[in-house]
C-alpha positions in Angstrom: 68.1 113.5 43.8 70.2 116.7 44.0 67.3 118.5 45.6 66.9 115.9 48.3 70.7 116.1 49.1 70.6 119.9 49.3 67.5 119.8 51.6 69.2 117.2 53.8 72.4 119.3 54.0 70.4 122.4 54.9 68.4 120.6 57.5 71.6 119.1 58.9 73.4 122.5 59.1 70.4 124.0 60.7 70.3 121.3 63.4 74.0 121.7 64.1 73.6 125.5 64.3 70.8 125.1 66.9 72.8 122.7 69.0 75.8 125.0 69.2 73.8 128.2 69.7 72.0 126.5 72.6 75.3 125.6 74.2 76.6 129.2 74.0 73.5 130.7 75.7 74.1 128.9 78.9 76.5 131.1 81.0 78.9 129.5 83.4 79.0 131.8 86.4 81.4 129.6 88.5 84.1 132.3 88.0 82.1 134.5 90.4 82.6 132.1 93.3 85.9 131.6 95.2 87.2 128.1 95.0 87.0 127.7 98.8 83.3 128.4 98.8 82.8 125.9 96.0 84.7 123.2 98.0 82.8 123.9 101.2 79.3 124.2 99.9 78.8 120.4 99.8 79.2 120.3 103.6 76.1 122.5 104.0 76.0 126.2 104.7 79.0 128.4 104.0 79.6 131.8 105.5 80.2 134.2 102.6 80.6 137.9 101.6 78.7 138.8 98.5 80.2 141.7 96.4 77.9 143.3 93.9 78.5 145.1 90.6 78.7 148.9 90.7 75.9 150.3 88.6 75.0 153.9 89.1 72.1 153.7 86.6 69.8 153.4 89.7 70.4 157.1 90.3 68.7 158.0 87.0 65.4 157.6 88.9 66.2 160.6 91.0 65.8 164.2 89.9 68.8 166.3 89.1 68.0 168.7 91.9 67.8 165.8 94.4 71.1 164.5 93.3 72.8 167.8 93.4 71.9 168.1 97.1 73.6 164.8 97.9 77.3 164.2 98.4 79.0 161.2 96.7 78.7 159.0 99.9 75.0 159.5 100.0 74.7 158.6 96.3 76.8 155.5 96.9 74.6 154.4 99.9 71.5 154.7 97.7 73.1 152.5 95.0 74.3 150.0 97.5 70.9 149.7 99.2 69.0 149.4 95.9 71.4 146.6 94.7 71.1 144.8 98.0 67.4 144.7 97.8 67.4 143.5 94.2 69.7 140.6 95.0 68.1 139.7 98.4 64.6 139.8 96.9 65.5 136.8 94.7 66.6 134.7 97.7 64.4 132.9 100.3 65.9 134.5 103.4 65.9 132.7 106.8 63.4 134.6 108.8 63.6 135.6 112.5 60.5 134.5 114.5 59.4 135.7 117.9 61.9 136.0 120.7 64.9 136.4 118.3 64.9 132.7 117.3 65.8 131.9 113.8 63.5 129.3 112.4 63.0 128.4 108.7 63.7 124.9 107.4 63.8 125.8 103.7 65.9 128.9 102.9 68.6 130.1 100.6 70.5 132.6 102.7 70.8 133.7 106.3 71.6 137.4 106.2 74.1 138.5 108.8 75.0 142.0 107.7 74.2 144.6 105.0 77.1 146.9 104.3 76.2 150.6 103.9 79.0 152.0 101.9 80.4 148.9 100.3 78.4 147.2 97.6 77.8 143.9 99.3 76.4 141.9 102.3 77.4 138.8 104.3 75.7 135.7 105.6 75.4 132.0 105.4 74.4 130.6 102.0 73.0 127.1 101.1 73.8 125.3 97.9 70.5 126.4 96.3 71.2 130.0 97.4 74.7 129.9 95.9 73.3 128.9 92.5 70.8 131.8 92.7 73.6 134.2 93.6 75.8 133.0 90.8 73.1 133.5 88.3 72.2 137.0 89.5 73.6 139.7 87.1 74.1 142.1 90.0 76.5 139.8 91.8 80.1 140.3 91.0 81.9 137.9 93.4 81.3 135.6 96.3 84.1 135.1 98.9 84.4 133.0 102.0 83.8 135.1 105.2 86.9 134.3 107.3 87.8 135.7 110.7 90.5 138.4 110.4 
């Protein structure tokens, strides 16, 4: 009888541990997105600026001699370009067809501009695209793109 109770308690504790560990593995990335973007996304596309994390580990792929010939701005541009490609590769971009006409019914992001010395880019994002951006570890923050 005691053995059955002990086994039941162990099983019960194991089940509770699995439930709580599963809840902690899901990361809530809503903190990355400005409240105005979250409110506007239900209306359709939202014009945004995506700011990415600064991570110079990309430069480890380059030789010491190649890096020594570059100034800091050139290194920064390499990091920015590599991060942009990693993030944009995960999105289904709206493609430009012949004669400069944008045409793609199912897309996540319409790219407007890639920044060269600032780690980010701008464009219009859909709800699905916003979810992908939020979950991307290279994305730091997502702001609304407002006229200045």
